[in-house]
C-alpha positions as CSV (number, residue, x, y, z in Angstrom):
1,X,59.3,126.2,126.1
2,X,57.1,126.0,128.9
3,X,60.2,125.1,131.6
4,X,61.8,128.8,130.6
5,X,57.9,130.1,130.5
6,X,57.2,128.7,133.8
7,X,61.1,130.2,135.0
8,X,60.5,133.4,133.5
9,X,57.1,134.3,135.3
10,X,58.6,132.9,138.8
11,X,61.5,135.4,138.4
12,X,59.2,138.2,137.3
13,X,57.0,137.5,140.7
14,X,60.3,137.6,142.8
15,X,61.2,141.1,141.3
16,X,57.4,142.2,141.4
17,X,57.5,141.0,145.5
18,X,60.7,143.1,146.3
19,X,59.8,145.7,143.8
20,X,56.7,145.9,146.4
21,X,59.0,146.5,149.7
22,X,59.4,150.1,151.5
23,X,62.9,151.7,150.2
24,X,63.2,152.7,154.4
25,X,62.5,149.1,155.2
26,X,66.2,147.7,156.2
27,X,65.1,144.3,157.3
28,X,64.0,143.1,153.5
29,X,67.3,142.6,151.4
30,X,66.5,142.6,147.7
31,X,68.6,140.2,145.8
32,X,66.1,140.6,142.4
33,X,65.5,137.2,142.7
34,X,68.8,135.5,143.3
35,X,69.2,132.9,146.1
36,X,72.6,133.5,148.1
37,X,75.2,131.3,146.9
38,X,77.7,129.8,149.5
39,X,80.8,130.1,149.2
40,X,81.7,126.0,148.9
41,X,79.5,126.3,145.4
42,X,81.8,126.0,142.9
43,X,79.7,128.9,140.7
44,X,80.9,130.9,143.8
45,X,84.0,130.2,143.6
46,X,84.1,130.4,139.9
47,X,82.8,134.3,140.3
48,X,85.1,134.8,143.1
49,X,88.6,133.7,140.6
50,X,87.3,136.1,137.7
51,X,86.5,138.9,139.8
52,X,89.7,138.6,142.0
53,X,91.7,138.2,138.6
54,X,90.2,140.8,137.0
55,X,90.6,143.6,139.9
56,X,94.6,142.5,140.3
57,X,94.8,143.1,136.5
58,X,93.4,146.7,136.5
59,X,95.8,147.4,139.9
60,X,98.4,145.9,138.6
61,X,98.4,148.0,135.3
62,X,96.7,151.3,136.7
63,X,93.7,151.4,135.4
64,X,94.2,148.5,132.6
65,X,92.0,148.7,129.8
66,X,88.6,146.4,130.0
67,X,89.9,143.6,126.8
68,X,93.0,143.0,129.1
69,X,91.5,143.1,132.0
70,X,88.7,140.4,130.7
71,X,91.3,137.9,129.7
72,X,92.9,137.7,133.0
73,X,89.9,136.7,134.4
74,X,89.1,133.9,131.6
75,X,92.5,132.7,131.8
76,X,91.8,132.4,135.7
77,X,88.4,130.5,135.2
78,X,89.4,128.3,132.5
79,X,91.5,126.5,134.9
80,X,90.8,122.5,135.7
81,X,89.0,123.2,139.2
82,X,85.9,125.1,137.1
83,X,85.7,123.0,134.1
84,X,82.4,121.8,135.2
85,X,81.1,125.4,134.9
86,X,82.4,126.1,131.7
87,X,81.0,123.5,129.9
88,X,77.7,123.7,132.0
89,X,75.3,126.6,130.6
90,X,73.3,126.1,133.7
91,X,76.0,127.0,135.8
92,X,77.5,129.8,133.6
93,X,73.6,131.3,133.8
94,X,74.3,130.9,137.8
95,X,77.3,132.8,137.4
96,X,76.0,135.7,135.6
97,X,72.9,135.7,137.7
98,X,75.2,136.5,140.2
99,X,77.4,139.2,139.0
100,X,73.9,141.0,137.7
101,X,72.1,140.6,141.1
102,X,75.2,142.0,142.6
103,X,75.3,144.8,140.5
104,X,72.0,146.1,140.9
105,X,72.7,146.4,144.1
106,X,74.7,149.8,143.7
């Protein structure tokens, strides 16, 4: 599919540009090809609700196991407020990219 190939090519180009930045240059912040989300964006709100529920469960149960944290996070994001994200694969892709982008910062 041509659209997916162009998107992948565009993302690879962004990664290459970020990869050429000097590690000592503090003016360049690489988000690994991902654009910043506004706090008003439903995808940001979804990701934030997921993360908060996951972390709360982990703290509440003193290092709860992964599956119970994921179940709590899933329940927090299946509310009507987030239905449009859960039913839209493009929005879910944005949420996943958001988490991957943040995870590669550390």
